[in-house]
NULUM-388686 format. One record per residue (C-alpha): residue number from 1; residue in three letters; x, y, z. Coordinates in pm, whole numbers, plus 50000, padded with zeros to 5 digits. Each point is the difference from the previous one (the first is absolute). Layout:
! NULUM-388686
{node NUM ALA {X Y Z}} ...
//
This chain:
! NULUM-388686
{node 1 UNK {72024 92270 18891}} {node 2 UNK {49888 49760 49726}} {node 3 UNK {49773 50268 49852}} {node 4 UNK {50293 50243 49991}} {node 5 UNK {50222 49747 49819}} {node 6 UNK {49724 49918 49749}} {node 7 UNK {49932 50368 49940}} {node 8 UNK {50373 50064 49947}} {node 9 UNK {50027 49710 49754}} {node 10 UNK {49690 50123 49811}} {node 11 UNK {50141 50354 49986}} {node 12 UNK {50337 49876 49871}} {node 13 UNK {49828 49788 49735}} {node 14 UNK {49783 50293 49892}} {node 15 UNK {50301 50234 49978}} {node 16 UNK {50197 49736 49810}} {node 17 UNK {49713 49952 49755}} {node 18 UNK {49963 50376 49952}} {node 19 UNK {50372 50039 49936}} {node 20 UNK {50005 49706 49761}} {node 21 UNK {49699 50123 49803}} {node 22 UNK {50155 50340 49924}} {node 23 UNK {50202 49983 49682}} {node 24 UNK {50362 50105 50048}} {node 25 UNK {50224 50109 49713}} {node 26 UNK {49729 49974 49733}} {node 27 UNK {50120 49933 49646}} {node 28 UNK {49750 50092 49728}} {node 29 UNK {50000 49937 49624}} {node 30 UNK {49718 50157 49800}} {node 31 UNK {49819 49970 49668}} {node 32 UNK {49771 50283 49893}} {node 33 UNK {49712 49999 49753}} {node 34 UNK {49766 50281 49895}} {node 35 UNK {49750 50105 49738}} {node 36 UNK {50186 50119 49691}} {node 37 UNK {49707 50113 49784}} {node 38 UNK {49765 50250 50160}} {node 39 UNK {49791 50086 49696}} {node 40 UNK {49690 49800 50101}} {node 41 UNK {50033 49969 50380}} {node 42 UNK {49910 50241 50277}} {node 43 UNK {50266 49886 50250}} {node 44 UNK {50357 49874 49984}} {node 45 UNK {50062 49669 50175}} {node 46 UNK {50329 49940 50184}} {node 47 UNK {50119 49658 50119}} {node 48 UNK {50319 49936 50194}} {node 49 UNK {50112 49643 50063}} {node 50 UNK {50289 49942 50235}} {node 51 UNK {50186 49730 50183}} {node 52 UNK {50093 50056 50362}} {node 53 UNK {50282 49824 50181}} {node 54 UNK {50076 50060 50365}} {node 55 UNK {50310 49903 50193}} {node 56 UNK {49784 49829 50261}} {node 57 UNK {49819 49697 49857}} {node 58 UNK {49621 49998 50007}} {node 59 UNK {49957 50375 50031}} {node 60 UNK {49901 50024 49632}} {node 61 UNK {49669 49836 50084}} {node 62 UNK {49874 50292 50208}} {node 63 UNK {49730 50222 49843}} {node 64 UNK {50116 50308 49810}} {node 65 UNK {49841 50331 49912}} {node 66 UNK {50104 50268 49752}} {node 67 UNK {49973 50377 49974}} {node 68 UNK {50008 50169 49660}} {node 69 UNK {49929 50371 49951}} {node 70 UNK {49866 50027 50353}} {node 71 UNK {49748 49717 49950}} {node 72 UNK {50018 49668 50182}} {node 73 UNK {49955 49678 49806}} {node 74 UNK {50009 49635 50099}} {node 75 UNK {50286 49783 49880}} {node 76 UNK {49897 49661 49864}} {node 77 UNK {50217 49692 50036}} {node 78 UNK {50012 49823 49661}} {node 79 UNK {50264 49737 50068}} {node 80 UNK {50293 49899 50213}} {node 81 UNK {50154 50335 50105}} {node 82 UNK {49819 50165 49705}} {node 83 UNK {49763 50290 50053}} {node 84 UNK {49794 50239 49791}} {node 85 UNK {49856 50346 50056}} {node 86 UNK {49785 50190 49753}} {node 87 UNK {49834 50340 49977}} {node 88 UNK {49821 50225 49748}} {node 89 UNK {50039 50367 49914}} {node 90 UNK {49794 50225 49778}} {node 91 UNK {50170 50069 49669}} {node 92 UNK {50037 50372 50072}} {node 93 UNK {50165 49933 50337}} {node 94 UNK {50227 49716 49884}} {node 95 UNK {50320 50163 49888}} {node 96 UNK {50310 49829 49874}} {node 97 UNK {50286 49966 50246}} {node 98 UNK {50085 49812 50315}} {node 99 UNK {49750 49874 50254}} {node 100 UNK {50108 49905 50353}} {node 101 UNK {49832 49688 50140}} {node 102 UNK {50054 49982 50375}} {node 103 UNK {49947 49655 50155}} {node 104 UNK {49888 49948 50358}} {node 105 UNK {49975 49697 50225}} {node 106 UNK {49721 49976 50259}} {node 107 UNK {50191 50199 50260}} {node 108 UNK {50089 50293 49775}} {node 109 UNK {49653 49990 49840}} {node 110 UNK {49851 50046 50347}} {node 111 UNK {50226 50304 50043}} {node 112 UNK {49877 50138 49664}} {node 113 UNK {49636 49959 50104}} {node 114 UNK {50075 50164 50334}} {node 115 UNK {50163 50296 49821}} {node 116 UNK {49696 50031 49771}} {node 117 UNK {49760 50005 50294}} {node 118 UNK {50212 50266 50171}} {node 119 UNK {50010 50210 49682}} {node 120 UNK {50376 49967 49971}} {node 121 UNK {50205 49952 49684}} {node 122 UNK {50032 49630 49916}} {node 123 UNK {50333 50066 49825}} {node 124 UNK {50155 50026 50347}} {node 125 UNK {49933 49629 50063}} {node 126 UNK {50299 49785 49906}} {node 127 UNK {49898 49726 49753}} {node 128 UNK {50129 49644 49996}} {node 129 UNK {50152 50084 49662}} {node 130 UNK {49923 50216 49699}} {node 131 UNK {50028 49937 49628}} {node 132 UNK {49994 50248 49717}} {node 133 UNK {49831 49915 49672}} {node 134 UNK {50038 50196 49680}} {node 135 UNK {49692 50079 49790}} {node 136 UNK {50089 50104 49644}} {node 137 UNK {49657 50148 49936}} {node 138 UNK {49708 49885 49787}} {node 139 UNK {49907 50081 49643}} {node 140 UNK {49702 50236 50007}} {node 141 UNK {49938 50019 49628}} {node 142 UNK {50121 50230 49723}} {node 143 UNK {50018 50376 50049}} {node 144 UNK {49745 50050 49723}} {node 145 UNK {49719 49751 49946}} {node 146 UNK {49973 49853 49651}} {node 147 UNK {49644 50133 49960}} {node 148 UNK {50112 50357 50057}} {node 149 UNK {50297 49955 49769}} {node 150 UNK {49775 49856 49724}} {node 151 UNK {49750 50287 50039}} {node 152 UNK {50281 50255 49975}} {node 153 UNK {50144 49827 49695}} {node 154 UNK {49659 49994 49827}} {node 155 UNK {49957 50370 50077}} {node 156 UNK {50344 50079 49858}} {node 157 UNK {49938 49799 49680}} {node 158 UNK {49660 50167 49956}} {node 159 UNK {50159 50345 50046}} {node 160 UNK {50272 49924 49745}} {node 161 UNK {49744 49859 49756}} {node 162 UNK {49766 50299 50025}} {node 163 UNK {50279 50259 49974}} {node 164 UNK {50150 49823 49699}} {node 165 UNK {49657 49978 49838}} {node 166 UNK {49931 50367 50060}} {node 167 UNK {50339 50092 49842}} {node 168 UNK {49923 49784 49696}} {node 169 UNK {49654 50153 49957}} {node 170 UNK {50132 50355 50016}} 
//
């Protein structure tokens, strides 16, 4: 009888802890940073910082994971209720527009990993919350390089000079 009571108390405590550790009604505020000049880099870096507030106190301290463009990334805690997630994309693949960052707690992350192992679509797993960040694009350099423009200009000046000279000699 005592074992049954102790087991019941342990089960209730475990269920209470699990319910308390899941963030309910998450409120997210984001800041987004990215590479703006892509002329000398091979990849664009993206950084999203966000604050997370939950209606149940203490749930913000649970580990978080993120999914961006089908790739999973860890979320780093950088302060009190402040988190950061970052990822890289090749310049040719990084297009301007909106990027969805889906955030998962441990429970939903386990469901994502289970879906991956089963070969299912991870978009079917409900995230803790999702944020959308807007990437304006990165400067990739001028349409025509200055060396090519200078070579063309020298060729044009030489052509004009030689044709004018040949007209004057005739």
